[in-house]
C-alpha positions as CSV (number, residue, x, y, z in Angstrom):
1,M,144.9,10.1,92.8
2,R,145.9,8.2,89.7
3,H,146.9,5.2,91.9
4,A,143.5,5.4,93.6
5,F,141.9,5.2,90.2
6,F,143.9,2.2,89.2
7,A,143.2,0.5,92.5
8,T,139.5,1.2,92.0
9,S,139.7,-0.4,88.6
10,A,141.4,-3.5,90.0
11,L,138.7,-3.8,92.7
12,V,136.0,-3.5,90.0
13,G,137.7,-6.2,87.9
14,A,138.0,-8.5,90.8
15,A,134.3,-8.0,91.6
16,L,133.2,-8.8,88.1
17,L,135.4,-11.9,87.9
18,S,133.7,-13.3,91.0
19,I,130.4,-14.0,89.4
20,A,130.9,-17.8,89.5
21,P,129.3,-18.4,92.9
22,P,125.6,-18.5,93.4
23,V,123.5,-15.3,92.9
24,G,123.1,-14.8,96.7
25,A,126.9,-14.9,97.3
26,Q,127.5,-12.7,94.2
27,S,125.1,-10.0,95.5
28,G,126.6,-9.9,99.0
29,G,130.3,-9.9,97.8
30,V,129.8,-7.3,95.1
31,E,127.6,-5.2,97.4
32,L,130.5,-4.9,99.9
33,R,132.9,-4.0,97.2
34,V,130.6,-1.3,95.8
35,D,130.1,0.2,99.3
36,R,133.8,0.3,99.7
37,L,134.2,2.0,96.3
38,E,131.6,4.6,97.2
39,K,133.5,5.4,100.5
40,E,136.7,5.8,98.6
41,M,135.0,8.1,96.1
42,R,133.7,10.3,98.9
43,A,137.2,10.5,100.4
44,V,138.6,11.6,97.0
45,Q,135.9,14.2,96.7
46,R,136.6,15.6,100.1
47,K,140.3,15.9,99.2
48,V,139.7,17.5,95.7
49,F,136.8,19.7,96.8
50,P,137.5,20.7,100.4
51,A,135.5,24.0,100.1
52,G,132.9,23.2,97.4
53,A,130.1,20.8,96.6
54,P,131.5,17.4,95.4
55,L,130.4,15.9,92.2
56,E,127.5,13.4,92.6
57,A,127.6,10.2,90.7
58,E,124.8,10.0,88.2
59,I,123.7,6.4,89.2
60,T,120.1,5.3,88.9
61,R,118.9,1.9,89.8
62,P,117.3,0.2,86.7
63,T,113.7,-0.7,87.0
64,T,113.3,-4.2,88.2
65,P,111.8,-6.3,85.3
66,S,109.2,-8.9,86.0
67,V,110.8,-12.3,86.2
68,A,109.0,-15.5,85.2
69,P,108.8,-18.1,87.9
70,G,111.9,-20.4,87.9
71,T,114.1,-17.8,86.1
72,P,117.3,-16.9,88.0
73,A,117.1,-13.3,89.4
74,S,120.0,-11.4,87.8
75,A,118.7,-7.9,88.4
76,P,120.7,-7.3,91.6
77,I,124.0,-8.2,89.8
78,A,123.1,-5.9,86.9
79,D,122.3,-3.1,89.3
80,L,125.6,-3.5,91.1
81,T,127.5,-3.7,87.8
82,A,125.9,-0.4,86.8
83,R,126.9,1.3,90.0
84,V,130.5,0.0,89.7
85,G,130.7,1.4,86.1
86,A,129.4,4.7,87.2
87,L,132.0,4.9,90.0
88,E,134.8,4.1,87.5
89,S,133.6,6.8,85.2
90,Q,133.3,9.4,87.9
91,L,136.8,8.7,89.3
92,A,138.3,9.0,85.8
93,S,136.5,12.3,85.3
94,V,137.7,13.7,88.7
95,T,141.3,12.5,88.0
96,G,141.4,14.2,84.6
97,Q,140.0,17.5,85.9
98,V,142.6,17.6,88.7
99,E,145.5,16.9,86.4
100,E,144.3,19.6,83.9
101,N,143.8,22.3,86.6
102,S,147.2,21.5,88.2
103,Y,148.9,21.8,84.8
104,K,147.3,25.2,84.1
105,L,148.2,26.5,87.6
106,R,151.9,25.3,87.2
107,Q,152.1,27.2,83.9
108,L,150.8,30.4,85.3
109,E,152.9,30.2,88.5
110,E,156.1,29.5,86.5
111,A,155.4,32.5,84.2
112,F,154.8,34.9,86.9
113,N,157.6,33.7,89.1
114,K,159.9,34.6,86.2
115,Y,158.4,38.1,86.1
116,K,158.9,38.6,89.8
117,V,162.6,37.5,89.5
118,E,163.1,39.9,86.6
119,T,161.4,42.7,88.4
120,D,163.4,42.2,91.6
121,A,166.6,42.2,89.5
122,R,165.7,45.5,87.9
123,L,164.8,47.1,91.1
124,A,168.0,45.9,92.8
125,Q,170.2,47.7,90.2
126,P,171.4,51.1,91.4
127,E,170.3,54.1,89.3
128,P,173.2,55.8,87.5
129,A,174.5,58.8,89.3
130,V,173.6,62.1,87.8
131,S,176.1,64.9,88.0
132,A,174.9,67.9,89.8
133,T,176.9,70.3,87.6
134,R,177.2,70.8,83.9
135,P,180.5,69.8,82.3
136,M,183.1,72.5,81.8
137,V,182.9,74.3,78.5
138,N,186.1,73.9,76.6
139,V,186.7,77.3,75.2
140,P,190.1,78.2,73.8
141,A,191.8,80.6,76.2
142,E,192.8,84.0,74.9
143,P,196.0,85.6,76.0
144,G,195.5,87.2,79.3
145,A,192.1,85.7,79.7
146,A,191.1,84.0,82.9
147,A,190.8,80.2,83.0
148,P,187.3,78.9,82.0
149,R,185.0,78.5,84.9
150,P,182.6,75.5,85.3
151,A,179.0,76.2,84.4
152,A,176.7,76.9,87.2
153,P,174.7,73.9,88.5
154,R,171.2,73.5,87.2
155,P,168.7,74.9,89.7
156,T,166.7,72.3,91.5
157,A,162.9,72.5,91.7
158,P,161.9,75.2,94.1
159,A,161.0,74.1,97.6
160,A,157.7,75.8,97.1
161,A,156.6,73.0,94.6
162,S,157.2,70.3,97.1
163,E,155.4,72.2,99.8
164,E,152.5,72.8,97.3
165,R,152.2,69.1,96.7
166,K,152.2,68.3,100.4
167,A,149.5,70.9,100.9
168,A,147.4,69.4,98.0
169,V,147.8,65.9,99.5
170,A,146.9,67.1,102.9
171,A,143.7,68.6,101.5
172,I,142.4,65.2,100.6
173,E,139.9,64.4,103.3
174,R,140.5,61.3,105.3
175,P,137.2,59.4,105.8
176,N,136.1,58.6,109.3
177,S,133.1,56.3,109.1
178,G,134.1,54.1,112.0
179,N,135.0,51.2,109.8
180,A,138.8,51.3,109.8
181,A,139.3,48.9,106.8
182,E,136.8,50.7,104.6
183,D,138.2,54.1,105.6
184,A,141.8,53.1,104.7
185,Y,140.7,51.9,101.3
186,S,138.5,55.0,100.6
187,Y,141.4,57.3,101.4
188,G,143.7,55.3,99.0
189,F,141.0,55.6,96.4
190,R,140.7,59.4,96.9
191,L,144.5,59.8,96.5
192,W,144.4,57.7,93.3
193,D,141.4,59.5,91.9
194,A,143.3,62.8,92.5
195,K,146.3,61.3,90.6
196,F,148.6,61.4,93.6
197,Y,149.9,57.9,92.5
198,P,152.9,57.5,94.8
199,E,150.9,58.5,97.8
200,A,148.0,56.2,96.8
201,Q,150.5,53.3,96.3
202,G,151.8,53.7,99.9
203,Q,148.3,54.0,101.4
204,L,146.9,51.0,99.4
205,K,149.9,48.8,100.1
206,A,149.5,49.5,103.9
207,T,145.8,48.7,103.6
208,V,146.5,45.3,101.9
209,D,149.1,44.4,104.4
210,K,146.8,45.2,107.3
211,Y,143.3,44.2,105.9
212,G,144.2,41.8,103.1
213,D,142.1,39.0,104.6
214,A,139.0,41.3,104.9
215,S,136.4,41.8,102.2
216,V,138.1,45.1,101.3
217,G,141.4,43.3,100.6
218,S,140.5,42.4,97.0
219,R,139.5,46.0,96.1
220,A,142.6,47.5,97.7
221,A,145.0,45.1,96.0
222,N,143.4,45.6,92.6
223,L,143.5,49.4,93.0
224,L,147.2,49.2,94.1
225,G,147.9,47.5,90.8
226,R,146.1,50.2,88.9
227,A,148.0,52.9,90.8
228,Y,151.2,51.3,89.6
229,L,149.9,50.9,86.1
230,D,148.8,54.6,85.9
231,D,152.2,55.6,87.3
232,G,154.0,53.9,84.4
233,K,155.2,50.9,86.5
234,P,153.7,47.8,84.6
235,A,156.1,45.4,86.2
236,L,155.0,46.2,89.8
237,A,151.4,46.4,88.5
238,S,151.6,42.8,87.1
239,V,152.9,41.5,90.4
240,A,150.1,43.2,92.4
241,F,147.4,42.0,90.0
242,Y,148.6,38.4,89.9
243,E,149.0,38.2,93.7
244,N,145.4,39.5,94.1
245,Y,144.0,36.9,91.8
246,Q,146.1,34.1,93.3
247,K,145.3,34.9,97.0
248,R,141.7,36.1,96.5
249,P,140.3,34.2,93.5
250,R,136.7,34.8,94.8
251,G,137.3,38.4,95.8
252,D,135.3,41.4,94.4
253,R,138.1,42.4,92.0
254,A,139.7,39.1,91.1
255,A,138.3,39.2,87.5
256,D,139.3,42.9,87.2
257,S,142.9,42.0,88.3
258,L,143.2,39.3,85.6
259,T,141.8,41.8,83.0
260,Y,144.3,44.5,84.0
261,L,147.1,41.9,84.3
262,G,146.7,41.3,80.6
263,E,147.1,45.0,79.9
264,A,150.2,45.2,82.1
265,L,151.8,42.2,80.3
266,I,151.1,43.9,76.9
267,Q,153.0,47.0,78.2
268,L,155.8,44.7,79.2
269,K,155.9,43.3,75.7
270,K,154.8,39.9,76.8
271,P,151.9,39.3,74.4
272,A,152.0,35.5,74.5
273,D,151.6,35.6,78.3
274,A,148.9,38.1,78.1
275,C,147.0,35.7,75.8
276,K,147.3,33.0,78.5
277,V,145.9,35.4,81.1
278,Y,142.9,36.2,78.9
279,Q,142.3,32.5,78.3
280,E,142.4,31.9,82.1
281,L,140.0,34.8,82.5
282,E,137.5,33.3,80.1
283,Q,137.7,29.9,81.5
284,V,137.3,30.9,85.2
285,Y,134.9,33.9,85.0
286,G,133.5,33.6,81.5
287,S,129.7,33.9,82.1
288,S,130.1,36.3,85.0
289,L,132.2,38.9,83.2
290,S,130.7,42.4,82.9
291,A,130.4,44.2,79.6
292,S,133.4,46.5,80.5
293,Q,135.6,43.5,81.5
294,R,134.8,41.6,78.3
295,G,135.4,44.7,76.3
296,M,138.8,45.1,77.8
297,M,139.6,41.5,77.3
298,D,138.6,41.6,73.6
299,K,140.6,44.8,73.0
300,G,143.6,43.2,74.8
301,R,143.4,40.1,72.7
302,T,143.4,42.2,69.6
303,K,146.5,44.1,70.8
304,A,148.3,40.9,71.7
305,K,147.3,39.2,68.5
306,C,145.9,36.2,70.3
307,S,144.8,33.3,68.1
């Protein structure tokens, strides 16, 4: 895009240097160059804003002054020069905006790719084996006494507790409204609301995998992150929140995911990265943030000591 801007400037310079011929020739030649510049500008806008409304050049034709008889008519040249200047200004503005947004996105992606690598490494490490029995008690043997016996193994949780949890989970009613995507999300929400976090995580992850492209996807992915966070798993929560924002930036819970992402990063002792997230949240969703979202952001900034 930078090359396109320089090429545009060169075309403009060539157009302005060609004012030596008569006024009629100047008007026709510059008019063709301006039309070509406008076509190039529209092409740049289609590339930069494929899904949104492109910027419109603020170009207005100056009011044609009254010209005394015999005076050369310079108004067309002035009009074309103004249009060329406006096109140059607009191309420079679009180029700067694209470069700034690309830089911010690269920073955010690099930071969270690092988190994902660290998280995968931690999850890949095997948990240390726990001995099922207590160590033998080293008691001095008395004459004629039998050799010391190992302590009895610790009793495991009774099977009744596991069965009790299964029964409690089974008691959570599965909705059946006829809308499979909404029913899947609602059941995950009920599990999370009842504090059955592992079961909620499994249900919500399956919902995101199956219905991630539907309108319910943003809500399910955000609640999945919250289920991880409430279960004391901020690393997994940060990945879920970031992926929801990255894949569904216009989703119902995109702003919520950025808000909770800041909280997850604070728990991971990454205050500097949390501050970057809050800055992104303010820039992208500033005026549309709800009172609760802004309150969480302000509280998080205070915790992270953001400048």
